N, CA and C atoms as a LAMMPS dump frame, in Angstrom:
ITEM: TIMESTEP
0
ITEM: NUMBER OF ATOMS
717
ITEM: BOX BOUNDS ff ff ff
-5.0000000000000000e+02 5.0000000000000000e+02
-5.0000000000000000e+02 5.0000000000000000e+02
-5.0000000000000000e+02 5.0000000000000000e+02
ITEM: ATOMS id mol type element x y z
1 1 1 N -215.933 252.826 213.281
2 1 2 C -216.728 253.998 212.903
3 1 3 C -218.171 253.585 212.634
4 2 1 N -219.047 254.564 212.645
5 2 2 C -220.471 254.34 212.389
6 2 3 C -220.799 254.875 211.002
7 3 1 N -221.302 254.003 210.145
8 3 2 C -221.647 254.411 208.786
9 3 3 C -223.057 254.992 208.725
10 4 1 N -223.296 255.807 207.719
11 4 2 C -224.63 256.375 207.501
12 4 3 C -225.57 255.299 206.968
13 5 1 N -226.818 255.364 207.4
14 5 2 C -227.872 254.485 206.872
15 5 3 C -229.021 255.39 206.422
16 6 1 N -228.768 256.132 205.384
17 6 2 C -229.678 257.204 204.978
18 6 3 C -231.041 256.662 204.56
19 7 1 N -232.082 257.313 205.07
20 7 2 C -233.463 256.944 204.755
21 7 3 C -234.179 258.158 204.189
22 8 1 N -234.673 258.057 202.955
23 8 2 C -235.352 259.198 202.338
24 8 3 C -236.644 259.527 203.069
25 9 1 N -237.38 258.508 203.507
26 9 2 C -238.643 258.764 204.208
27 9 3 C -238.385 259.459 205.54
28 10 1 N -237.363 259.007 206.287
29 10 2 C -237.042 259.661 207.555
30 10 3 C -236.53 261.072 207.312
31 11 1 N -235.746 261.261 206.245
32 11 2 C -235.23 262.59 205.907
33 11 3 C -236.367 263.57 205.669
34 12 1 N -237.407 263.136 204.966
35 12 2 C -238.559 264.005 204.705
36 12 3 C -239.26 264.39 206.001
37 13 1 N -239.44 263.417 206.883
38 13 2 C -240.09 263.693 208.171
39 13 3 C -239.24 264.651 208.998
40 14 1 N -237.932 264.389 209.035
41 14 2 C -237.043 265.238 209.827
42 14 3 C -236.986 266.649 209.264
43 15 1 N -237.081 266.784 207.951
44 15 2 C -237.066 268.117 207.335
45 15 3 C -238.256 268.947 207.816
46 16 1 N -239.41 268.332 207.943
47 16 2 C -240.597 269.038 208.446
48 16 3 C -240.356 269.499 209.878
49 17 1 N -239.854 268.596 210.719
50 17 2 C -239.591 268.944 212.119
51 17 3 C -238.504 270.01 212.221
52 18 1 N -237.427 269.843 211.461
53 18 2 C -236.307 270.781 211.521
54 18 3 C -236.724 272.176 211.067
55 19 1 N -237.553 272.253 210.04
56 19 2 C -238.048 273.551 209.564
57 19 3 C -238.855 274.24 210.65
58 20 1 N -239.724 273.487 211.305
59 20 2 C -240.513 274.041 212.424
60 20 3 C -239.592 274.531 213.538
61 21 1 N -238.569 273.747 213.859
62 21 2 C -237.65 274.101 214.936
63 21 3 C -236.887 275.382 214.618
64 22 1 N -236.411 275.511 213.389
65 22 2 C -235.682 276.716 212.992
66 22 3 C -236.591 277.94 212.985
67 23 1 N -237.824 277.772 212.52
68 23 2 C -238.751 278.905 212.448
69 23 3 C -239.119 279.425 213.831
70 24 1 N -239.174 278.555 214.815
71 24 2 C -239.525 279.013 216.163
72 24 3 C -238.307 279.536 216.931
73 25 1 N -237.107 279.305 216.401
74 25 2 C -235.885 279.669 217.118
75 25 3 C -235.157 280.874 216.54
76 26 1 N -235.457 281.226 215.27
77 26 2 C -234.763 282.33 214.606
78 26 3 C -235.764 283.291 213.973
79 27 1 N -235.376 284.562 213.948
80 27 2 C -236.213 285.529 213.245
81 27 3 C -236.181 285.255 211.749
82 28 1 N -234.985 284.984 211.236
83 28 2 C -234.877 284.715 209.797
84 28 3 C -233.529 284.055 209.482
85 29 1 N -233.551 283.197 208.483
86 29 2 C -232.332 282.692 207.865
87 29 3 C -232.167 283.418 206.541
88 30 1 N -230.951 283.913 206.291
89 30 2 C -230.667 284.685 205.078
90 30 3 C -229.628 283.953 204.239
91 31 1 N -229.79 284.007 202.924
92 31 2 C -228.785 283.479 201.999
93 31 3 C -228.175 284.642 201.235
94 32 1 N -226.86 284.743 201.275
95 32 2 C -226.177 285.827 200.57
96 32 3 C -226.407 285.724 199.068
97 33 1 N -226.696 286.865 198.454
98 33 2 C -226.853 286.89 196.995
99 33 3 C -225.507 286.763 196.289
100 34 1 N -224.426 286.811 197.05
101 34 2 C -223.097 286.545 196.49
102 34 3 C -222.845 285.035 196.36
103 35 1 N -223.756 284.242 196.889
104 35 2 C -223.571 282.79 196.874
105 35 3 C -223.495 282.26 195.45
106 36 1 N -222.708 281.213 195.301
107 36 2 C -222.464 280.606 193.99
108 36 3 C -223.097 279.219 193.965
109 37 1 N -223.86 278.944 192.922
110 37 2 C -224.427 277.61 192.735
111 37 3 C -223.591 276.873 191.7
112 38 1 N -222.944 275.805 192.122
113 38 2 C -222.115 275.017 191.213
114 38 3 C -222.697 273.618 191.067
115 39 1 N -222.547 273.055 189.897
116 39 2 C -223.091 271.732 189.61
117 39 3 C -221.941 270.743 189.476
118 40 1 N -221.582 270.127 190.599
119 40 2 C -220.484 269.168 190.609
120 40 3 C -221.006 267.794 191.002
121 41 1 N -220.465 266.782 190.38
122 41 2 C -220.793 265.411 190.746
123 41 3 C -219.77 264.955 191.771
124 42 1 N -220.114 265.081 193.028
125 42 2 C -219.181 264.751 194.086
126 42 3 C -218.343 265.953 194.466
127 43 1 N -218.545 266.478 195.662
128 43 2 C -217.796 267.643 196.13
129 43 3 C -217.664 267.568 197.644
130 44 1 N -216.61 268.198 198.139
131 44 2 C -216.415 268.34 199.577
132 44 3 C -216.883 269.738 199.961
133 45 1 N -217.87 269.822 200.825
134 45 2 C -218.329 271.108 201.344
135 45 3 C -217.737 271.286 202.741
136 46 1 N -217.062 272.402 202.964
137 46 2 C -216.498 272.678 204.287
138 46 3 C -217.222 273.868 204.908
139 47 1 N -217.462 273.777 206.215
140 47 2 C -218.284 274.759 206.914
141 47 3 C -217.611 275.126 208.233
142 48 1 N -217.601 276.414 208.571
143 48 2 C -217.115 276.812 209.892
144 48 3 C -218.1 276.346 210.959
145 49 1 N -217.582 276.116 212.166
146 49 2 C -218.39 275.458 213.208
147 49 3 C -218.335 276.273 214.499
148 50 1 N -219.437 276.955 214.809
149 50 2 C -219.456 277.788 216.014
150 50 3 C -220.704 277.59 216.856
151 51 1 N -221.582 276.683 216.452
152 51 2 C -222.864 276.578 217.141
153 51 3 C -223.438 275.172 217.042
154 52 1 N -224.203 274.812 218.059
155 52 2 C -224.972 273.56 218.059
156 52 3 C -225.931 273.512 216.883
157 53 1 N -226.35 274.68 216.4
158 53 2 C -227.318 274.767 215.313
159 53 3 C -226.715 274.472 213.941
160 54 1 N -225.41 274.498 213.815
161 54 2 C -224.782 274.377 212.491
162 54 3 C -225.281 273.18 211.677
163 55 1 N -225.283 271.962 212.236
164 55 2 C -225.742 270.821 211.427
165 55 3 C -227.202 270.932 211.008
166 56 1 N -228.034 271.524 211.858
167 56 2 C -229.453 271.64 211.528
168 56 3 C -229.686 272.683 210.434
169 57 1 N -228.947 273.789 210.488
170 57 2 C -229.038 274.788 209.417
171 57 3 C -228.488 274.204 208.117
172 58 1 N -227.396 273.459 208.217
173 58 2 C -226.817 272.826 207.031
174 58 3 C -227.797 271.833 206.41
175 59 1 N -228.458 271.056 207.249
176 59 2 C -229.452 270.096 206.747
177 59 3 C -230.574 270.831 206.019
178 60 1 N -231.047 271.936 206.608
179 60 2 C -232.109 272.708 205.956
180 60 3 C -231.624 273.272 204.619
181 61 1 N -230.407 273.801 204.603
182 61 2 C -229.845 274.366 203.373
183 61 3 C -229.788 273.313 202.268
184 62 1 N -229.396 272.114 202.635
185 62 2 C -229.303 271.058 201.626
186 62 3 C -230.682 270.665 201.102
187 63 1 N -231.649 270.545 202
188 63 2 C -232.99 270.145 201.58
189 63 3 C -233.689 271.246 200.78
190 64 1 N -233.451 272.502 201.153
191 64 2 C -234.182 273.612 200.528
192 64 3 C -233.496 274.177 199.288
193 65 1 N -232.16 274.139 199.246
194 65 2 C -231.423 274.832 198.182
195 65 3 C -230.487 273.912 197.396
196 66 1 N -229.633 273.183 198.082
197 66 2 C -228.584 272.429 197.394
198 66 3 C -229.108 271.159 196.728
199 67 1 N -229.995 270.462 197.422
200 67 2 C -230.601 269.224 196.895
201 67 3 C -229.54 268.205 196.473
202 68 1 N -228.547 268.001 197.324
203 68 2 C -227.495 267.037 197.01
204 68 3 C -227.722 265.729 197.762
205 69 1 N -227.191 264.659 197.199
206 69 2 C -227.168 263.377 197.895
207 69 3 C -225.915 263.379 198.76
208 70 1 N -226.034 263.992 199.93
209 70 2 C -224.851 264.279 200.74
210 70 3 C -224.822 263.46 202.022
211 71 1 N -223.603 263.198 202.471
212 71 2 C -223.357 262.637 203.788
213 71 3 C -222.584 263.675 204.593
214 72 1 N -222.646 263.563 205.908
215 72 2 C -221.976 264.541 206.766
216 72 3 C -221.143 263.836 207.823
217 73 1 N -219.922 264.298 207.986
218 73 2 C -219.04 263.755 209.014
219 73 3 C -219.425 264.339 210.37
220 74 1 N -219.59 263.466 211.365
221 74 2 C -220.063 263.884 212.687
222 74 3 C -219.21 263.222 213.766
223 75 1 N -218.947 263.943 214.824
224 75 2 C -218.198 263.404 215.956
225 75 3 C -218.864 262.127 216.476
226 76 1 N -218.043 261.115 216.753
227 76 2 C -218.601 259.814 217.139
228 76 3 C -219.426 259.889 218.415
229 77 1 N -218.992 260.691 219.376
230 77 2 C -219.755 260.818 220.617
231 77 3 C -221.152 261.357 220.335
232 78 1 N -221.237 262.373 219.473
233 78 2 C -222.535 262.951 219.145
234 78 3 C -223.427 261.982 218.401
235 79 1 N -222.843 261.213 217.475
236 79 2 C -223.648 260.267 216.701
237 79 3 C -224.089 259.086 217.558
238 80 1 N -223.254 258.695 218.518
239 80 2 C -223.653 257.64 219.454
240 80 3 C -224.794 258.123 220.337
241 81 1 N -224.737 259.384 220.716
242 81 2 C -225.78 259.96 221.571
243 81 3 C -227.081 260.16 220.802
244 82 1 N -226.978 260.561 219.534
245 82 2 C -228.169 260.808 218.71
246 82 3 C -228.084 259.954 217.437
247 83 1 N -228.313 258.646 217.561
248 83 2 C -228.101 257.739 216.424
249 83 3 C -229.031 257.974 215.242
250 84 1 N -230.152 258.692 215.456
251 84 2 C -231.072 258.935 214.342
252 84 3 C -230.428 259.79 213.246
253 85 1 N -229.332 260.505 213.585
254 85 2 C -228.651 261.305 212.561
255 85 3 C -228.082 260.428 211.444
256 86 1 N -227.865 259.13 211.737
257 86 2 C -227.425 258.213 210.676
258 86 3 C -228.433 258.196 209.533
259 87 1 N -229.708 258.328 209.887
260 87 2 C -230.774 258.202 208.888
261 87 3 C -230.882 259.427 207.983
262 88 1 N -230.217 260.523 208.367
263 88 2 C -230.21 261.691 207.485
264 88 3 C -228.826 261.906 206.87
265 89 1 N -227.965 260.885 207.005
266 89 2 C -226.707 260.918 206.273
267 89 3 C -225.443 261.143 207.073
268 90 1 N -225.514 261.087 208.403
269 90 2 C -224.313 261.309 209.213
270 90 3 C -223.501 260.022 209.362
271 91 1 N -222.19 260.168 209.296
272 91 2 C -221.283 259.073 209.637
273 91 3 C -220.257 259.613 210.621
274 92 1 N -219.644 258.731 211.377
275 92 2 C -218.853 259.193 212.519
276 92 3 C -217.363 259.307 212.22
277 93 1 N -216.712 260.088 213.074
278 93 2 C -215.253 260.134 213.135
279 93 3 C -214.858 260.292 214.595
280 94 1 N -213.877 259.522 215.021
281 94 2 C -213.354 259.597 216.383
282 94 3 C -211.956 260.196 216.298
283 95 1 N -211.86 261.482 216.616
284 95 2 C -210.589 262.197 216.443
285 95 3 C -209.517 261.759 217.437
286 96 1 N -209.893 260.941 218.43
287 96 2 C -208.906 260.46 219.4
288 96 3 C -208.217 259.179 218.932
289 97 1 N -208.677 258.612 217.825
290 97 2 C -208.133 257.35 217.335
291 97 3 C -207.655 257.507 215.892
292 98 1 N -206.343 257.375 215.665
293 98 2 C -205.807 257.493 214.304
294 98 3 C -206.402 256.428 213.385
295 99 1 N -206.595 255.242 213.917
296 99 2 C -207.171 254.157 213.121
297 99 3 C -208.588 254.502 212.685
298 100 1 N -209.371 255.052 213.606
299 100 2 C -210.752 255.406 213.274
300 100 3 C -210.799 256.583 212.305
301 101 1 N -209.877 257.517 212.469
302 101 2 C -209.808 258.653 211.538
303 101 3 C -209.597 258.146 210.115
304 102 1 N -208.67 257.214 209.937
305 102 2 C -208.387 256.689 208.601
306 102 3 C -209.576 255.907 208.045
307 103 1 N -210.287 255.186 208.906
308 103 2 C -211.494 254.481 208.464
309 103 3 C -212.533 255.476 207.959
310 104 1 N -212.721 256.553 208.71
311 104 2 C -213.724 257.557 208.337
312 104 3 C -213.336 258.264 207.045
313 105 1 N -212.051 258.588 206.898
314 105 2 C -211.598 259.251 205.673
315 105 3 C -211.705 258.32 204.467
316 106 1 N -211.41 257.045 204.658
317 106 2 C -211.559 256.077 203.562
318 106 3 C -213.022 255.944 203.159
319 107 1 N -213.9 255.947 204.156
320 107 2 C -215.343 255.878 203.887
321 107 3 C -215.793 257.114 203.109
322 108 1 N -215.338 258.295 203.558
323 108 2 C -215.685 259.541 202.86
324 108 3 C -215.155 259.524 201.43
325 109 1 N -213.948 259.02 201.247
326 109 2 C -213.358 258.963 199.904
327 109 3 C -214.191 258.077 198.98
328 110 1 N -214.667 256.957 199.485
329 110 2 C -215.499 256.066 198.66
330 110 3 C -216.795 256.753 198.241
331 111 1 N -217.38 257.516 199.164
332 111 2 C -218.624 258.224 198.83
333 111 3 C -218.373 259.251 197.724
334 112 1 N -217.261 259.96 197.823
335 112 2 C -216.914 260.96 196.807
336 112 3 C -216.648 260.302 195.456
337 113 1 N -215.988 259.175 195.476
338 113 2 C -215.708 258.45 194.232
339 113 3 C -216.99 257.972 193.558
340 114 1 N -218.037 257.755 194.365
341 114 2 C -219.337 257.34 193.825
342 114 3 C -220.187 258.529 193.379
343 115 1 N -219.626 259.738 193.498
344 115 2 C -220.337 260.931 193.053
345 115 3 C -221.186 261.599 194.107
346 116 1 N -221.089 261.144 195.355
347 116 2 C -221.842 261.779 196.433
348 116 3 C -221.068 262.983 196.965
349 117 1 N -221.766 263.795 197.738
350 117 2 C -221.151 264.968 198.358
351 117 3 C -220.914 264.685 199.841
352 118 1 N -219.891 265.291 200.384
353 118 2 C -219.569 265.101 201.795
354 118 3 C -219.439 266.464 202.462
355 119 1 N -220.182 266.648 203.555
356 119 2 C -220.111 267.866 204.362
357 119 3 C -219.157 267.62 205.527
358 120 1 N -218.236 268.552 205.73
359 120 2 C -217.252 268.413 206.804
360 120 3 C -217.092 269.743 207.534
361 121 1 N -217.056 269.676 208.869
362 121 2 C -216.687 270.822 209.707
363 121 3 C -215.213 270.623 210.084
364 122 1 N -214.282 271.254 209.371
365 122 2 C -212.856 270.933 209.55
366 122 3 C -212.282 271.319 210.908
367 123 1 N -212.993 272.174 211.662
368 123 2 C -212.518 272.522 213
369 123 3 C -212.724 271.371 213.979
370 124 1 N -213.653 270.484 213.652
371 124 2 C -213.864 269.296 214.469
372 124 3 C -214.76 269.486 215.666
373 125 1 N -214.984 270.716 216.073
374 125 2 C -215.832 270.998 217.229
375 125 3 C -216.302 272.438 217.148
376 126 1 N -217.264 272.795 218.026
377 126 2 C -217.737 274.172 218.041
378 126 3 C -216.743 275.07 218.777
379 127 1 N -216.481 276.232 218.167
380 127 2 C -215.641 277.245 218.791
381 127 3 C -216.311 278.6 218.618
382 128 1 N -215.998 279.583 219.47
383 128 2 C -216.606 280.904 219.321
384 128 3 C -216.458 281.438 217.902
385 129 1 N -217.491 282.101 217.435
386 129 2 C -217.56 282.561 216.052
387 129 3 C -216.386 283.451 215.663
388 130 1 N -215.9 284.251 216.603
389 130 2 C -214.829 285.202 216.298
390 130 3 C -213.43 284.623 216.505
391 131 1 N -213.322 283.374 216.895
392 131 2 C -212.008 282.779 217.167
393 131 3 C -211.179 282.683 215.886
394 132 1 N -209.949 283.144 215.97
395 132 2 C -208.982 283.011 214.892
396 132 3 C -207.651 282.612 215.517
397 133 1 N -206.893 281.719 214.891
398 133 2 C -207.215 281.018 213.646
399 133 3 C -208.291 279.965 213.849
400 134 1 N -208.881 279.529 212.748
401 134 2 C -209.946 278.537 212.834
402 134 3 C -209.413 277.169 213.246
403 135 1 N -208.187 276.877 212.933
404 135 2 C -207.493 275.641 213.323
405 135 3 C -208.192 274.392 212.776
406 136 1 N -207.854 274.054 211.546
407 136 2 C -208.44 272.899 210.867
408 136 3 C -207.635 271.628 211.131
409 137 1 N -208.345 270.522 211.2
410 137 2 C -207.704 269.221 211.116
411 137 3 C -207.314 268.965 209.654
412 138 1 N -206.499 267.95 209.432
413 138 2 C -205.925 267.717 208.1
414 138 3 C -206.773 266.811 207.211
415 139 1 N -207.944 266.391 207.674
416 139 2 C -208.745 265.431 206.922
417 139 3 C -209.165 265.905 205.544
418 140 1 N -209.551 267.17 205.427
419 140 2 C -209.987 267.698 204.13
420 140 3 C -208.826 267.7 203.144
421 141 1 N -207.651 268.104 203.609
422 141 2 C -206.464 268.09 202.744
423 141 3 C -206.134 266.666 202.308
424 142 1 N -206.284 265.71 203.213
425 142 2 C -206.055 264.3 202.874
426 142 3 C -206.965 263.872 201.729
427 143 1 N -208.247 264.205 201.816
428 143 2 C -209.202 263.83 200.771
429 143 3 C -208.893 264.538 199.456
430 144 1 N -208.53 265.809 199.536
431 144 2 C -208.229 266.575 198.32
432 144 3 C -206.995 266.021 197.619
433 145 1 N -205.992 265.642 198.382
434 145 2 C -204.786 265.091 197.764
435 145 3 C -205.038 263.701 197.182
436 146 1 N -205.969 262.967 197.788
437 146 2 C -206.322 261.65 197.25
438 146 3 C -207.192 261.77 196.005
439 147 1 N -208.027 262.818 195.971
440 147 2 C -208.967 263.036 194.864
441 147 3 C -208.828 264.476 194.372
442 148 1 N -207.751 264.806 193.672
443 148 2 C -207.479 266.204 193.309
444 148 3 C -208.533 266.85 192.421
445 149 1 N -209.33 266.065 191.713
446 149 2 C -210.36 266.641 190.837
447 149 3 C -211.673 266.926 191.565
448 150 1 N -211.778 266.497 192.805
449 150 2 C -212.985 266.77 193.592
450 150 3 C -212.887 268.18 194.171
451 151 1 N -213.856 269.048 193.896
452 151 2 C -213.772 270.426 194.394
453 151 3 C -214.07 270.527 195.886
454 152 1 N -213.48 271.535 196.5
455 152 2 C -213.798 271.899 197.884
456 152 3 C -214.589 273.201 197.835
457 153 1 N -215.815 273.156 198.314
458 153 2 C -216.708 274.315 198.245
459 153 3 C -216.936 274.861 199.653
460 154 1 N -216.622 276.144 199.882
461 154 2 C -216.794 276.72 201.216
462 154 3 C -218.225 277.199 201.467
463 155 1 N -218.74 276.86 202.634
464 155 2 C -220.004 277.417 203.115
465 155 3 C -219.704 278.1 204.439
466 156 1 N -220.102 279.351 204.564
467 156 2 C -219.853 280.073 205.811
468 156 3 C -221.161 280.445 206.485
469 157 1 N -221.146 280.332 207.818
470 157 2 C -222.29 280.677 208.664
471 157 3 C -221.895 281.839 209.574
472 158 1 N -222.812 282.791 209.716
473 158 2 C -222.625 283.875 210.686
474 158 3 C -223.98 284.135 211.332
475 159 1 N -224.003 284.21 212.662
476 159 2 C -225.274 284.41 213.363
477 159 3 C -225.117 285.51 214.407
478 160 1 N -226.177 286.271 214.586
479 160 2 C -226.129 287.387 215.521
480 160 3 C -227.539 287.887 215.803
481 161 1 N -227.672 288.717 216.832
482 161 2 C -228.911 289.45 217.088
483 161 3 C -228.799 290.827 216.438
484 162 1 N -229.843 291.236 215.738
485 162 2 C -229.866 292.559 215.126
486 162 3 C -231.027 293.381 215.678
487 163 1 N -232.097 293.516 214.915
488 163 2 C -233.187 294.416 215.297
489 163 3 C -234.403 293.683 215.847
490 164 1 N -234.234 292.417 216.169
491 164 2 C -235.375 291.619 216.595
492 164 3 C -235.016 290.802 217.826
493 165 1 N -236.049 290.304 218.491
494 165 2 C -235.838 289.527 219.705
495 165 3 C -235.038 288.253 219.439
496 166 1 N -235.363 287.584 218.35
497 166 2 C -234.71 286.32 218.025
498 166 3 C -233.475 286.546 217.146
499 167 1 N -232.512 285.652 217.216
500 167 2 C -231.295 285.809 216.406
501 167 3 C -231.558 285.594 214.92
502 168 1 N -230.603 286.044 214.113
503 168 2 C -230.678 285.855 212.665
504 168 3 C -229.438 285.09 212.2
505 169 1 N -229.62 284.35 211.12
506 169 2 C -228.558 283.468 210.63
507 169 3 C -228.266 283.799 209.17
508 170 1 N -226.985 283.937 208.854
509 170 2 C -226.561 284.337 207.511
510 170 3 C -225.675 283.248 206.899
511 171 1 N -225.916 282.977 205.623
512 171 2 C -225.237 281.88 204.925
513 171 3 C -224.657 282.382 203.609
514 172 1 N -223.454 281.925 203.302
515 172 2 C -222.871 282.223 201.992
516 172 3 C -222.176 280.976 201.444
517 173 1 N -222.403 280.692 200.165
518 173 2 C -221.769 279.566 199.478
519 173 3 C -220.758 280.141 198.493
520 174 1 N -219.509 279.747 198.621
521 174 2 C -218.456 280.346 197.806
522 174 3 C -218.06 279.519 196.595
523 175 1 N -217.141 280.073 195.814
524 175 2 C -216.56 279.356 194.678
525 175 3 C -215.671 278.216 195.185
526 176 1 N -215.486 277.17 194.384
527 176 2 C -214.528 276.123 194.757
528 176 3 C -213.149 276.721 195.041
529 177 1 N -212.497 276.203 196.059
530 177 2 C -211.198 276.721 196.482
531 177 3 C -210.099 276.192 195.564
532 178 1 N -209.277 277.098 195.05
533 178 2 C -208.151 276.703 194.196
534 178 3 C -206.954 276.354 195.082
535 179 1 N -206.379 275.18 194.834
536 179 2 C -205.302 274.679 195.682
537 179 3 C -204.204 274.023 194.851
538 180 1 N -202.997 274.079 195.379
539 180 2 C -201.88 273.314 194.84
540 180 3 C -201.722 272.083 195.731
541 181 1 N -202.241 270.951 195.27
542 181 2 C -202.26 269.752 196.112
543 181 3 C -200.904 269.056 196.169
544 182 1 N -199.919 269.565 195.427
545 182 2 C -198.578 268.972 195.491
546 182 3 C -197.792 269.479 196.704
547 183 1 N -198.316 270.493 197.366
548 183 2 C -197.666 271.001 198.574
549 183 3 C -197.779 269.967 199.702
550 184 1 N -196.957 270.092 200.741
551 184 2 C -197.114 269.215 201.906
552 184 3 C -198.519 269.36 202.503
553 185 1 N -199.013 268.287 203.098
554 185 2 C -200.395 268.285 203.605
555 185 3 C -200.637 269.401 204.622
556 186 1 N -199.652 269.668 205.451
557 186 2 C -199.807 270.732 206.443
558 186 3 C -200.063 272.071 205.763
559 187 1 N -199.363 272.338 204.648
560 187 2 C -199.541 273.601 203.936
561 187 3 C -200.875 273.632 203.207
562 188 1 N -201.298 272.506 202.634
563 188 2 C -202.61 272.448 201.977
564 188 3 C -203.712 272.723 202.998
565 189 1 N -203.569 272.149 204.187
566 189 2 C -204.542 272.409 205.259
567 189 3 C -204.584 273.891 205.601
568 190 1 N -203.409 274.51 205.712
569 190 2 C -203.342 275.944 206.016
570 190 3 C -203.986 276.774 204.91
571 191 1 N -203.791 276.377 203.656
572 191 2 C -204.383 277.11 202.529
573 191 3 C -205.911 276.994 202.539
574 192 1 N -206.414 275.814 202.863
575 192 2 C -207.869 275.62 202.957
576 192 3 C -208.438 276.468 204.088
577 193 1 N -207.749 276.457 205.224
578 193 2 C -208.188 277.251 206.374
579 193 3 C -208.198 278.744 206.041
580 194 1 N -207.165 279.203 205.364
581 194 2 C -207.081 280.617 204.986
582 194 3 C -208.224 281 204.05
583 195 1 N -208.551 280.12 203.116
584 195 2 C -209.624 280.41 202.16
585 195 3 C -210.977 280.512 202.859
586 196 1 N -211.261 279.597 203.787
587 196 2 C -212.546 279.655 204.49
588 196 3 C -212.596 280.854 205.429
589 197 1 N -211.464 281.181 206.053
590 197 2 C -211.407 282.355 206.928
591 197 3 C -211.728 283.622 206.145
592 198 1 N -211.186 283.739 204.947
593 198 2 C -211.455 284.905 204.099
594 198 3 C -212.94 284.994 203.764
595 199 1 N -213.546 283.86 203.414
596 199 2 C -214.983 283.84 203.109
597 199 3 C -215.804 284.249 204.328
598 200 1 N -215.43 283.736 205.494
599 200 2 C -216.158 284.048 206.722
600 200 3 C -216.04 285.523 207.078
601 201 1 N -214.853 286.088 206.921
602 201 2 C -214.655 287.502 207.234
603 201 3 C -215.432 288.403 206.271
604 202 1 N -215.528 288.007 205.009
605 202 2 C -216.325 288.778 204.041
606 202 3 C -217.809 288.735 204.401
607 203 1 N -218.279 287.565 204.799
608 203 2 C -219.677 287.447 205.225
609 203 3 C -219.933 288.301 206.46
610 204 1 N -219.01 288.251 207.403
611 204 2 C -219.13 289.05 208.625
612 204 3 C -219.228 290.54 208.301
613 205 1 N -218.391 291.024 207.38
614 205 2 C -218.422 292.439 207.01
615 205 3 C -219.759 292.82 206.381
616 206 1 N -220.304 291.956 205.544
617 206 2 C -221.613 292.235 204.94
618 206 3 C -222.693 292.343 206.007
619 207 1 N -222.63 291.466 207.007
620 207 2 C -223.632 291.501 208.082
621 207 3 C -223.469 292.768 208.915
622 208 1 N -222.24 293.083 209.308
623 208 2 C -221.986 294.263 210.138
624 208 3 C -222.417 295.541 209.425
625 209 1 N -222.144 295.617 208.127
626 209 2 C -222.489 296.807 207.345
627 209 3 C -223.932 296.799 206.851
628 210 1 N -224.668 295.745 207.219
629 210 2 C -226.06 295.585 206.775
630 210 3 C -226.164 295.786 205.263
631 211 1 N -225.246 295.148 204.567
632 211 2 C -225.206 295.244 203.103
633 211 3 C -226.468 294.629 202.495
634 212 1 N -226.952 295.201 201.397
635 212 2 C -228.178 294.679 200.758
636 212 3 C -227.872 293.462 199.89
637 213 1 N -227.205 292.503 200.484
638 213 2 C -226.732 291.352 199.707
639 213 3 C -227.297 290.039 200.238
640 214 1 N -228.466 290.12 200.881
641 214 2 C -229.06 288.914 201.445
642 214 3 C -230.512 288.773 201.016
643 215 1 N -230.902 287.54 200.767
644 215 2 C -232.292 287.224 200.439
645 215 3 C -232.835 286.306 201.525
646 216 1 N -234.107 286.477 201.912
647 216 2 C -234.675 285.6 202.943
648 216 3 C -234.689 284.146 202.479
649 217 1 N -234.214 283.272 203.33
650 217 2 C -234.254 281.841 203.049
651 217 3 C -235.37 281.168 203.84
652 218 1 N -235.551 281.597 205.095
653 218 2 C -236.618 281.059 205.94
654 218 3 C -236.983 282.111 206.97
655 219 1 N -238.249 282.464 207.05
656 219 2 C -238.719 283.451 208.026
657 219 3 C -239.342 282.734 209.209
658 220 1 N -238.98 283.193 210.405
659 220 2 C -239.453 282.55 211.618
660 220 3 C -240.442 283.397 212.383
661 221 1 N -240.389 283.275 213.714
662 221 2 C -241.337 283.97 214.577
663 221 3 C -241.087 285.477 214.559
664 222 1 N -242.156 286.217 214.832
665 222 2 C -242.049 287.672 214.826
666 222 3 C -241.241 288.2 216
667 223 1 N -241.364 287.578 217.155
668 223 2 C -240.721 288.111 218.339
669 223 3 C -241.618 289.117 219.04
670 224 1 N -241.247 289.498 220.252
671 224 2 C -242.1 290.364 221.07
672 224 3 C -242.278 291.737 220.438
673 225 1 N -241.175 292.336 219.945
674 225 2 C -241.264 293.684 219.381
675 225 3 C -242.229 293.763 218.22
676 226 1 N -242.09 292.846 217.273
677 226 2 C -242.967 292.853 216.101
678 226 3 C -244.408 292.545 216.486
679 227 1 N -244.585 291.67 217.475
680 227 2 C -245.94 291.348 217.932
681 227 3 C -246.609 292.566 218.545
682 228 1 N -245.852 293.327 219.343
683 228 2 C -246.408 294.542 219.946
684 228 3 C -246.75 295.583 218.885
685 229 1 N -245.886 295.717 217.866
686 229 2 C -246.173 296.648 216.77
687 229 3 C -247.448 296.248 216.034
688 230 1 N -247.628 294.962 215.846
689 230 2 C -248.823 294.461 215.17
690 230 3 C -250.07 294.755 215.997
691 231 1 N -249.956 294.568 217.323
692 231 2 C -251.082 294.864 218.216
693 231 3 C -251.404 296.353 218.186
694 232 1 N -250.365 297.185 218.168
695 232 2 C -250.564 298.632 218.142
696 232 3 C -251.295 299.063 216.873
697 233 1 N -250.903 298.483 215.744
698 233 2 C -251.566 298.812 214.472
699 233 3 C -253.025 298.388 214.488
700 234 1 N -253.302 297.237 215.083
701 234 2 C -254.683 296.746 215.165
702 234 3 C -255.534 297.679 216.007
703 235 1 N -254.988 298.124 217.14
704 235 2 C -255.725 299.031 218.022
705 235 3 C -255.986 300.372 217.346
706 236 1 N -255.016 300.855 216.569
707 236 2 C -255.198 302.122 215.853
708 236 3 C -256.338 302.028 214.851
709 237 1 N -256.399 300.903 214.155
710 237 2 C -257.464 300.727 213.157
711 237 3 C -258.833 300.677 213.829
712 238 1 N -258.897 300.087 215.002
713 238 2 C -260.176 299.993 215.714
714 238 3 C -260.624 301.345 216.255
715 239 1 N -259.638 302.193 216.557
716 239 2 C -259.984 303.52 217.07
717 239 3 C -260.239 304.488 215.919
């Protein structure tokens, strides 16, 4: 496996670039006002995975809001292809090798025992946003059963086009998931999956209903429609 070699100076530089990239690619990032801020020393954050953008939005969320000393589990092929992610806290997992999986989980467990946070996409790969069931791997349940006092905190992402040219991204941070870790690992995995699915479906309903439960997290480009409206207003003032 590939271990993280986190660099604070590189993280700061990458945060500037990543913020610019998100602002030019999205109309806005929104944070649900239902989100919960918890102060835990060492936690497992689990996130649904439906887009190439997920790790970059997660990185921005951590730098702008969470401010945790976190590492993130990343597919070995992706980390080999983009090794600079090691410098912002990524470590690898090779899901095709049981030996490598155990190495990665042991590494994650050590980080949690030291009070660090670990971000995990339990689906293991990107899948369509509406796909159900989410189908989690058992790694999160393994860590929870090894460290029952470490909380599992759900983060859900939902993205869509609404009233603007560019897409919008919605984020919600939930309460720690309550679990009976004495159950068989397969059942604990199913319970974790069910809890994140419920959080994701609630976020989806808020977005669909345009509920007033979101605050701007990052505003991006105006898009063609807003630019034309701005031009129209300028011309009216001149006339």
